LUMPA-982967 format. One record per residue (C-alpha): chain; residue in three letters; x, y, z. Coordinates in Angstrom, 1 decimal, padded with zeros to 4 digits. Example, Ala and Ser with C-alpha at 12.3 -4.5 7.8 and 13.67 -1.06 7.14 Angstrom:
REM LUMPA-982967
   chain   resn        u        v        w
       A    ALA    012.3   -004.5    007.8
       A    SER    013.7   -001.1    007.1
***
This chain:
REM LUMPA-982967
   chain   resn        u        v        w
       A    UNK   -033.6   -004.9    035.4
       A    UNK   -032.0   -001.4    035.7
       A    UNK   -032.7    001.6    033.5
       A    UNK   -029.3    001.3    031.7
       A    UNK   -030.3   -002.3    030.7
       A    UNK   -033.7   -001.4    029.5
       A    UNK   -032.1    001.4    027.4
       A    UNK   -029.7   -000.9    025.9
       A    UNK   -032.4   -003.4    024.8
       A    UNK   -034.4   -000.6    023.3
       A    UNK   -031.3    000.5    021.3
       A    UNK   -030.9   -003.1    020.1
       A    UNK   -034.3   -003.1    018.4
       A    UNK   -034.7   -003.7    014.7
       A    UNK   -033.5   -001.2    012.2
       A    UNK   -036.3   -000.1    010.0
       A    UNK   -034.0   -001.1    007.1
       A    UNK   -034.1   -004.9    008.1
       A    UNK   -035.6   -006.6    005.1
       A    UNK   -038.6   -008.9    005.2
       A    UNK   -040.5   -010.5    008.1
       A    UNK   -038.8   -011.7    011.2
       A    UNK   -037.1   -015.0    010.6
       A    UNK   -034.7   -017.3    012.4
       A    UNK   -031.6   -015.4    011.4
       A    UNK   -033.1   -012.1    012.7
       A    UNK   -034.0   -013.8    016.0
       A    UNK   -030.5   -015.2    016.3
       A    UNK   -028.7   -012.0    015.6
       A    UNK   -031.0   -009.9    017.9
       A    UNK   -030.4   -012.4    020.7
       A    UNK   -026.7   -012.2    020.1
       A    UNK   -026.7   -008.5    020.1
       A    UNK   -028.6   -008.3    023.4
       A    UNK   -026.3   -011.0    025.0
       A    UNK   -023.0   -009.4    023.8
       A    UNK   -023.9   -005.8    024.0
       A    UNK   -023.7   -005.2    020.3
       A    UNK   -025.1   -001.8    019.4
       A    UNK   -025.3   -002.3    015.6
       A    UNK   -025.0   -005.2    013.1
       A    UNK   -025.6   -006.1    009.5
       A    UNK   -025.9   -009.5    007.7
       A    UNK   -025.6   -010.7    004.1
       A    UNK   -026.2   -014.3    003.0
       A    UNK   -025.3   -015.0   -000.7
       A    UNK   -026.1   -018.2   -002.5
       A    UNK   -024.8   -018.9   -006.0
       A    UNK   -024.2   -015.3   -006.7
       A    UNK   -027.7   -014.0   -005.4
       A    UNK   -028.2   -012.1   -002.3
       A    UNK   -030.8   -014.1   -000.3
       A    UNK   -030.6   -012.2    003.0
       A    UNK   -029.7   -008.6    003.5
       A    UNK   -030.5   -006.8    006.8
       A    UNK   -029.2   -004.3    009.4
       A    UNK   -030.2   -004.0    013.1
       A    UNK   -029.6   -001.6    015.9
       A    UNK   -027.4    001.5    016.1
       A    UNK   -024.5    002.6    014.0
       A    UNK   -023.7    005.4    016.5
       A    UNK   -025.1    005.7    020.0
       A    UNK   -024.2    009.3    020.5
       A    UNK   -026.3    010.4    017.5
       A    UNK   -028.9    007.6    017.9
       A    UNK   -028.2    006.7    014.2
       A    UNK   -029.7    003.5    012.9
       A    UNK   -027.4    001.0    011.2
       A    UNK   -028.4    000.4    007.6
       A    UNK   -027.3   -002.0    004.8
       A    UNK   -025.2    001.0    003.6
       A    UNK   -023.4    001.6    007.0
       A    UNK   -019.6    001.4    006.6
       A    UNK   -018.2   -000.9    009.3
       A    UNK   -014.5   -001.3    010.1
       A    UNK   -013.7   -004.8    008.9
       A    UNK   -010.1   -004.7    010.3
       A    UNK   -008.2   -007.9    009.3
       A    UNK   -011.1   -008.8    006.9
       A    UNK   -009.1   -006.5    004.5
       A    UNK   -006.7   -009.3    003.8
       A    UNK   -009.2   -011.1    001.6
       A    UNK   -009.2   -008.1   -000.7
       A    UNK   -005.4   -007.9   -000.7
       A    UNK   -005.4   -011.7   -001.6
       A    UNK   -007.7   -011.1   -004.6
       A    UNK   -005.6   -008.2   -005.7
       A    UNK   -002.5   -010.4   -005.6
       A    UNK   -004.1   -013.2   -007.5
       A    UNK   -005.3   -010.7   -010.2
       A    UNK   -001.7   -009.8   -010.7
       A    UNK   -000.9   -013.5   -010.9
       A    UNK   -003.6   -013.9   -013.6
       A    UNK   -002.1   -011.1   -015.6
       A    UNK    001.3   -012.8   -015.5
       A    UNK    002.9   -009.8   -013.6
       A    UNK    004.2   -012.2   -010.8
       A    UNK    004.1   -015.7   -009.6
       A    UNK    003.3   -017.0   -006.1
       A    UNK    006.6   -018.9   -005.9
       A    UNK    008.5   -015.8   -006.9
       A    UNK    011.1   -014.8   -004.4
       A    UNK    010.0   -011.6   -002.6
       A    UNK    013.5   -010.3   -003.0
       A    UNK    012.9   -010.0   -006.7
       A    UNK    010.7   -007.0   -005.8
       A    UNK    012.4   -005.7   -002.7
       A    UNK    015.9   -004.1   -003.1
       A    UNK    018.9   -005.0   -000.8
       A    UNK    017.2   -007.9    001.0
       A    UNK    019.0   -009.3    004.0
       A    UNK    020.5   -012.8    003.4
       A    UNK    017.8   -014.4    005.7
       A    UNK    015.1   -013.3    003.3
       A    UNK    016.6   -014.9    000.1
       A    UNK    014.2   -018.0    000.2
       A    UNK    011.0   -016.2    001.2
       A    UNK    008.4   -016.5   -001.5
       A    UNK    005.4   -014.2   -002.3
       A    UNK    003.2   -017.1   -001.3
       A    UNK    004.9   -017.3    002.1
       A    UNK    004.2   -013.7    002.8
       A    UNK    000.6   -013.9    001.7
       A    UNK    000.1   -017.2    003.9
       A    UNK    002.0   -016.0    007.1
       A    UNK    004.7   -018.7    006.7
       A    UNK    007.6   -016.5    005.8
       A    UNK    009.1   -016.7    009.3
       A    UNK    008.9   -012.9    009.8
       A    UNK    008.7   -011.8    013.3
       A    UNK    005.3   -010.1    014.5
       A    UNK    006.4   -006.4    014.9
       A    UNK    004.4   -003.9    017.0
       A    UNK    002.5   -001.3    015.0
       A    UNK    004.3    002.0    015.0
       A    UNK    002.2    005.0    014.1
       A    UNK    005.4    007.0    013.6
       A    UNK    006.4    005.0    010.6
       A    UNK    005.8    007.2    007.7
       A    UNK    005.6    004.8    004.8
       A    UNK    005.7    001.3    003.5
       A    UNK    009.3    001.8    002.3
       A    UNK    010.4    002.9    005.8
       A    UNK    008.6    000.0    007.4
       A    UNK    010.4   -002.5    005.1
       A    UNK    013.7   -001.0    005.9
       A    UNK    013.0   -001.4    009.6
       A    UNK    012.0   -005.0    009.1
       A    UNK    015.3   -005.7    007.4
       A    UNK    017.0   -005.1    010.7
       A    UNK    014.8   -007.7    012.7
       A    UNK    016.0   -011.3    012.6
       A    UNK    013.4   -014.0    011.4
       A    UNK    011.6   -015.8    014.2
       A    UNK    011.6   -019.1    012.2
       A    UNK    012.8   -020.6    008.9
       A    UNK    010.6   -019.7    005.9
       A    UNK    008.0   -022.3    005.6
       A    UNK    008.5   -023.8    009.0
       A    UNK    005.2   -022.7    010.6
       A    UNK    002.3   -020.4    010.1
       A    UNK    002.4   -017.3    012.5
       A    UNK   -000.1   -014.6    012.1
       A    UNK    001.5   -011.2    011.9
       A    UNK    001.4   -007.8    010.1
       A    UNK    005.1   -007.7    008.9
       A    UNK    004.3   -010.3    006.2
       A    UNK    001.8   -008.0    004.6
       A    UNK    004.0   -004.9    004.9
       A    UNK    006.4   -006.6    002.5
       A    UNK    003.5   -007.9    000.4
       A    UNK    002.3   -004.4    000.1
       A    UNK    005.7   -003.2   -001.4
       A    UNK    005.5   -006.1   -003.8
       A    UNK    002.0   -005.3   -004.9
       A    UNK    002.9   -001.6   -005.3
       A    UNK    005.9   -002.3   -007.4
       A    UNK    004.1   -004.7   -009.7
       A    UNK    001.0   -002.6   -009.9
       A    UNK    002.8    000.8   -010.2
       A    UNK    000.5    002.6   -007.8
       A    UNK   -000.1    002.9   -004.1
       A    UNK   -002.1   -000.1   -002.5
       A    UNK   -005.2    002.0   -001.8
       A    UNK   -005.3    003.0   -005.5
       A    UNK   -004.8   -000.4   -006.7
       A    UNK   -007.7   -001.8   -004.6
       A    UNK   -009.9    001.0   -005.8
       A    UNK   -009.1    000.4   -009.5
       A    UNK   -009.1   -003.4   -009.6
       A    UNK   -011.8   -004.4   -007.1
       A    UNK   -013.9   -001.6   -005.5
       A    UNK   -014.8    000.4   -008.5
       A    UNK   -015.5   -002.5   -010.9
       A    UNK   -017.8   -004.0   -008.3
       A    UNK   -019.7   -000.7   -007.5
       A    UNK   -018.5   -000.9   -004.0
       A    UNK   -019.2    002.7   -003.2
       A    UNK   -019.5    002.4    000.5
       A    UNK   -015.9    000.9    000.9
       A    UNK   -012.6    002.7    001.6
       A    UNK   -010.0    003.8    004.1
       A    UNK   -010.3    006.7    006.5
       A    UNK   -006.5    007.4    006.5
       A    UNK   -006.5    008.1    010.2
       A    UNK   -003.3    009.3    011.7
       A    UNK   -002.1    010.6    015.1
       A    UNK   -000.5    014.0    014.8
       A    UNK    000.9    016.8    017.0
       A    UNK    002.8    014.6    019.5
       A    UNK    000.2    011.8    019.1
       A    UNK   -002.6    013.9    020.8
       A    UNK   -004.7    014.8    017.8
       A    UNK   -006.4    012.1    015.6
       A    UNK   -007.4    013.0    012.1
       A    UNK   -009.1    011.1    009.4
       A    UNK   -010.9    011.4    006.1
       A    UNK   -014.7    011.5    006.2
       A    UNK   -016.2    008.1    005.6
       A    UNK   -019.9    008.5    004.7
       A    UNK   -022.2    006.6    006.9
       A    UNK   -019.4    005.3    009.1
       A    UNK   -020.3    003.3    012.1
       A    UNK   -018.6    004.1    015.3
       A    UNK   -016.8    001.2    017.1
       A    UNK   -017.4    000.2    020.7
       A    UNK   -016.0   -002.0    023.5
       A    UNK   -018.3   -003.1    026.3
       A    UNK   -016.7   -002.4    029.7
       A    UNK   -018.4   -004.0    032.6
       A    UNK   -021.7   -002.0    032.5
       A    UNK   -021.3    000.5    029.7
       A    UNK   -019.9    001.1    026.1
       A    UNK   -016.6    002.8    025.4
       A    UNK   -016.1    004.2    022.0
       A    UNK   -013.0    002.5    020.4
       A    UNK   -011.1    003.8    017.4
       A    UNK   -008.9    001.5    015.3
       A    UNK   -006.0    003.5    013.9
       A    UNK   -004.2    001.6    011.1
       A    UNK   -000.9    003.3    010.0
       A    UNK   -000.6    003.7    006.4
       A    UNK    002.0    000.9    005.9
       A    UNK   -000.4   -001.6    007.5
       A    UNK   -003.5   -001.1    005.3
       A    UNK   -003.1   -004.2    003.2
       A    UNK   -003.4   -006.2    006.4
       A    UNK   -006.3   -004.3    007.9
       A    UNK   -008.2   -001.0    008.0
       A    UNK   -010.8   -001.1    005.2
       A    UNK   -014.4    000.2    005.9
       A    UNK   -017.3   -001.5    004.1
       A    UNK   -021.0   -002.0    004.1
       A    UNK   -022.7   -005.3    004.2
       A    UNK   -024.1   -004.4    000.7
       A    UNK   -020.7   -004.0   -000.6
       A    UNK   -019.5   -007.3    001.0
       A    UNK   -022.2   -009.1   -000.6
       A    UNK   -021.1   -007.8   -003.9
       A    UNK   -017.5   -008.9   -003.2
       A    UNK   -018.4   -012.5   -002.2
       A    UNK   -021.0   -012.9   -005.0
       A    UNK   -018.2   -011.9   -007.4
       A    UNK   -016.0   -014.7   -006.1
       A    UNK   -018.8   -017.2   -007.0
       A    UNK   -018.2   -016.4   -010.6
       A    UNK   -015.3   -015.5   -012.9
       A    UNK   -016.0   -011.7   -012.4
       A    UNK   -012.9   -011.1   -010.3
       A    UNK   -010.8   -014.3   -010.7
       A    UNK   -010.8   -017.4   -013.0
       A    UNK   -011.5   -020.7   -011.2
       A    UNK   -007.9   -021.7   -011.3
       A    UNK   -006.9   -018.5   -009.5
       A    UNK   -009.6   -018.9   -006.9
       A    UNK   -008.6   -022.5   -006.3
       A    UNK   -004.8   -021.3   -005.8
       A    UNK   -005.9   -018.6   -003.4
       A    UNK   -007.8   -021.0   -001.2
       A    UNK   -005.1   -023.7   -001.2
       A    UNK   -002.8   -023.7    001.9
       A    UNK    000.8   -024.1    001.2
       A    UNK    002.6   -027.2    002.5
       A    UNK    004.9   -026.5    005.5
       A    UNK    008.5   -027.8    005.7
       A    UNK    007.2   -030.7    007.8
       A    UNK    004.9   -031.8    004.9
       A    UNK    001.6   -030.7    006.7
       A    UNK   -000.7   -028.1    005.2
       A    UNK   -000.8   -024.7    006.8
       A    UNK   -003.9   -023.2    008.4
       A    UNK   -003.6   -020.2    006.1
       A    UNK   -004.0   -019.9    002.3
       A    UNK   -003.4   -016.7    000.3
       A    UNK   -004.8   -014.1    002.6
       A    UNK   -007.7   -016.3    003.7
       A    UNK   -008.1   -018.8    006.5
       A    UNK   -008.9   -022.3    005.5
       A    UNK   -010.7   -025.2    007.3
       A    UNK   -013.8   -027.2    007.6
       A    UNK   -017.1   -026.6    009.1
       A    UNK   -020.1   -029.0    009.4
       A    UNK   -018.3   -031.5    007.1
       A    UNK   -017.4   -029.1    004.3
       A    UNK   -014.6   -026.9    003.1
       A    UNK   -014.6   -023.3    004.5
       A    UNK   -012.6   -020.2    003.7
       A    UNK   -013.0   -016.8    005.0
       A    UNK   -011.5   -014.2    007.5
       A    UNK   -012.6   -012.3    010.5
       A    UNK   -011.2   -009.1    011.9
       A    UNK   -011.2   -007.0    015.0
       A    UNK   -011.4   -009.9    016.4
       A    UNK   -015.0   -010.0    015.3
       A    UNK   -016.0   -006.6    013.8
       A    UNK   -016.3   -008.5    010.7
       A    UNK   -016.8   -012.2    010.2
       A    UNK   -016.9   -013.6    006.6
       A    UNK   -017.2   -017.4    005.7
       A    UNK   -017.7   -018.9    002.3
       A    UNK   -018.4   -022.7    001.4
       A    UNK   -017.2   -023.1   -002.2
       A    UNK   -018.8   -026.5   -002.7
       A    UNK   -022.3   -025.0   -001.7
       A    UNK   -021.6   -021.5   -003.3
       A    UNK   -022.8   -020.1    000.0
       A    UNK   -021.3   -017.1    001.8
       A    UNK   -022.2   -015.3    005.1
       A    UNK   -021.0   -011.9    006.1
       A    UNK   -021.7   -010.4    009.6
       A    UNK   -020.6   -006.9    010.5
       A    UNK   -020.7   -005.4    013.9
       A    UNK   -019.5   -002.4    015.9
       A    UNK   -018.8   -004.2    019.1
       A    UNK   -015.0   -005.2    019.3
       A    UNK   -015.2   -007.6    022.3
       A    UNK   -016.6   -010.5    020.4
       A    UNK   -015.5   -013.9    019.1
       A    UNK   -015.9   -014.6    015.4
       A    UNK   -018.8   -017.0    015.6
       A    UNK   -021.8   -015.0    014.4
       A    UNK   -021.2   -016.0    010.7
       A    UNK   -021.2   -019.7    011.7
       A    UNK   -024.4   -019.2    013.8
       A    UNK   -026.1   -017.7    010.6
       A    UNK   -024.7   -020.4    008.3
       A    UNK   -026.2   -023.1    010.5
       A    UNK   -029.6   -022.1    009.2
       A    UNK   -028.5   -022.7    005.7
       A    UNK   -026.2   -025.7    005.9
       A    UNK   -027.3   -029.3    006.3
       A    UNK   -026.2   -031.2    009.5
       A    UNK   -022.7   -032.5    009.5
       A    UNK   -022.2   -036.1    008.3
       A    UNK   -020.4   -037.0    011.5
       A    UNK   -023.1   -035.8    013.8
       A    UNK   -024.3   -039.4    014.9
       A    UNK   -020.9   -041.0    015.0
       A    UNK   -020.7   -043.1    018.3
       A    UNK   -017.0   -042.4    019.1
       A    UNK   -014.8   -044.9    020.8
       A    UNK   -015.1   -046.9    023.9
       A    UNK   -014.4   -044.8    027.2
       A    UNK   -011.9   -046.5    029.4
       A    UNK   -011.7   -043.5    031.8
       A    UNK   -015.5   -042.5    032.2
       A    UNK   -014.8   -040.5    035.4
       A    UNK   -012.8   -037.9    033.3
       A    UNK   -015.8   -037.6    030.9
       A    UNK   -018.0   -037.0    033.9
       A    UNK   -015.9   -034.3    035.0
       A    UNK   -016.1   -032.6    031.6
       A    UNK   -019.9   -033.0    031.6
       A    UNK   -020.1   -031.0    034.8
       A    UNK   -017.4   -028.5    034.0
       A    UNK   -018.4   -027.4    030.4
       A    UNK   -021.9   -026.0    031.1
       A    UNK   -020.4   -024.1    033.9
       A    UNK   -017.7   -022.6    031.8
       A    UNK   -020.2   -021.5    029.3
       A    UNK   -022.0   -019.6    032.1
       A    UNK   -018.6   -018.2    033.2
       A    UNK   -018.7   -020.1    036.4
       A    UNK   -015.9   -022.7    035.9
       A    UNK   -014.3   -023.6    039.3
       A    UNK   -010.5   -023.6    040.0
       A    UNK   -010.8   -027.1    041.6
       A    UNK   -011.0   -028.8    038.1
       A    UNK   -007.7   -027.2    036.9
       A    UNK   -004.0   -027.2    037.4
       A    UNK   -001.0   -025.3    036.1
       A    UNK   -001.4   -022.9    033.2
       A    UNK   -005.1   -024.0    032.6
       A    UNK   -005.8   -022.9    036.2
       A    UNK   -004.0   -019.6    035.7
       A    UNK   -006.0   -019.0    032.5
       A    UNK   -009.4   -019.6    034.3
       A    UNK   -010.3   -016.0    034.8
       A    UNK   -009.9   -015.5    031.0
       A    UNK   -011.8   -018.7    030.1
       A    UNK   -014.7   -017.6    032.3
       A    UNK   -014.7   -014.2    030.6
       A    UNK   -014.5   -015.4    026.9
       A    UNK   -016.2   -018.7    026.7
       A    UNK   -019.6   -017.2    027.7
       A    UNK   -019.1   -014.6    024.8
       A    UNK   -018.0   -017.4    022.3
       A    UNK   -020.5   -020.1    023.4
       A    UNK   -023.3   -018.6    025.5
       A    UNK   -025.7   -018.6    022.5
       A    UNK   -025.3   -022.3    021.9
       A    UNK   -028.2   -024.6    022.8
       A    UNK   -027.8   -026.9    025.8
       A    UNK   -025.2   -029.6    025.4
       A    UNK   -027.1   -032.8    024.6
       A    UNK   -024.3   -035.4    024.5
       A    UNK   -020.5   -035.7    024.8
       A    UNK   -018.7   -038.2    022.6
       A    UNK   -015.2   -039.4    023.0
       A    UNK   -013.3   -039.3    019.7
       A    UNK   -009.6   -039.9    020.7
       A    UNK   -007.8   -041.1    023.8
       A    UNK   -004.1   -041.6    024.5
       A    UNK   -002.9   -044.8    026.0
       A    UNK   -002.5   -043.3    029.4
       A    UNK   -005.9   -041.5    029.1
       A    UNK   -004.2   -038.1    029.8
       A    UNK   -004.8   -036.6    026.3
       A    UNK   -008.4   -036.8    025.0
       A    UNK   -010.6   -035.3    022.2
       A    UNK   -014.4   -035.0    022.6
       A    UNK   -017.2   -034.0    020.3
       A    UNK   -019.9   -032.0    022.3
       A    UNK   -023.2   -031.9    020.6
       A    UNK   -025.5   -028.9    021.3
       A    UNK   -029.1   -029.0    020.7
       A    UNK   -029.9   -031.2    017.6
       A    UNK   -027.0   -030.6    015.2
       A    UNK   -024.4   -028.0    016.5
       A    UNK   -021.1   -029.5    017.5
       A    UNK   -017.8   -028.3    019.0
       A    UNK   -014.4   -030.2    019.5
       A    UNK   -012.9   -030.1    022.8
       A    UNK   -009.3   -031.1    023.3
       A    UNK   -008.3   -031.8    027.0
       A    UNK   -005.1   -032.7    028.6
       A    UNK   -005.3   -034.2    032.2
       A    UNK   -002.6   -034.7    034.7
       A    UNK   -002.1   -037.9    036.7
       A    UNK   -004.5   -036.8    039.3
       A    UNK   -007.3   -036.1    036.7
       A    UNK   -007.0   -032.2    036.8
       A    UNK   -007.3   -030.4    033.6
       A    UNK   -003.9   -029.0    032.4
       A    UNK   -004.9   -027.9    028.9
       A    UNK   -008.3   -027.1    027.4
       A    UNK   -009.0   -026.0    023.9
       A    UNK   -012.3   -025.7    022.0
       A    UNK   -012.9   -025.4    018.2
       A    UNK   -015.7   -025.3    015.8
       A    UNK   -016.0   -028.3    013.6
***
């Protein structure tokens, strides 16, 4: 092991601010930090409004050798949308607007294509707005909205869910008009200050002087952000233009995040009916539910309802199980991650999924299952071979071999593979892979007639 590797492992030692004796959560996160080159991290677990785990590990800043603490302000990126959603629902509760209001009630001179877009569709990414590139030269929300008016919709409102920032640009203007103040002030007055979230805020970073000078406000105890490149860390700075802040850009500590999720377990921020509406996905035009609710992702994990949001893609990772009143927040300063750390921590607190021992269906093409049994462990090691693939899946193999080890490399060994669904021609199949005793993933595979893999997708379940 070379000197650089030893040095990194040393840096990933425990912060002296980690609470309590070593336990399984600490061991899991320390192992993931070492495996994925994460300099610093922090975790909060909240059950029924009470913090039952709060800890920080490693370094917030490598240049200054500064330890991460439970007060360290991490960039939570798109995790900010959860706060924007609560702010929106607060206004709904006050009767200042309704989710089914037309957005054009609050935006002047709307183009005809926008006439049917609702506030709910903006907040759930179902408006049909086209994803626009972030432009640091745009000076304000109003200017950004005027620019969006000139861009045609990519789909009809309510047709599909498409994650993008333009929805939240329009939503920002709606909130500012209803609230009578800039977005940052509304967030401070309605959420951050009432909850005592003193380590949370925006850095107001901007590029100036021909985009060669970066300036920002001072953020006390801010963590630097890093991205691992082959064999060393690069510092990585997220710059969120002013008009995008409702979609991302908030800095927050794990202590503050624990206060936020704890408040959502009571009526402190929102009444039950408002929380329920916030976590209910709208119905798309085809009658199916969207994968987004009001500023929160929605789904299921280990057989229970889950809401949350990640950001960066995994500088922040928040999951909440309303039926269990259990929330997990994991913050890191390593950008090159997949948002699976909160699930990894939640596994220590949630019971095994009820479907764990389901037998599946009879396998009429066992040779294809055997192919997967050989391939999946190799992919997790980043060693998937091209001979198993065809078409676009073969073209994406380099990316699969890079990202699947990051996403799944910390899982226990695969113990069994169960066929759940199979098409009549055996070309489209869905499997449940069980890892260790009770961790599962769902693999969807499309084969060609020769038995080569044309499509491959994996998801938590």
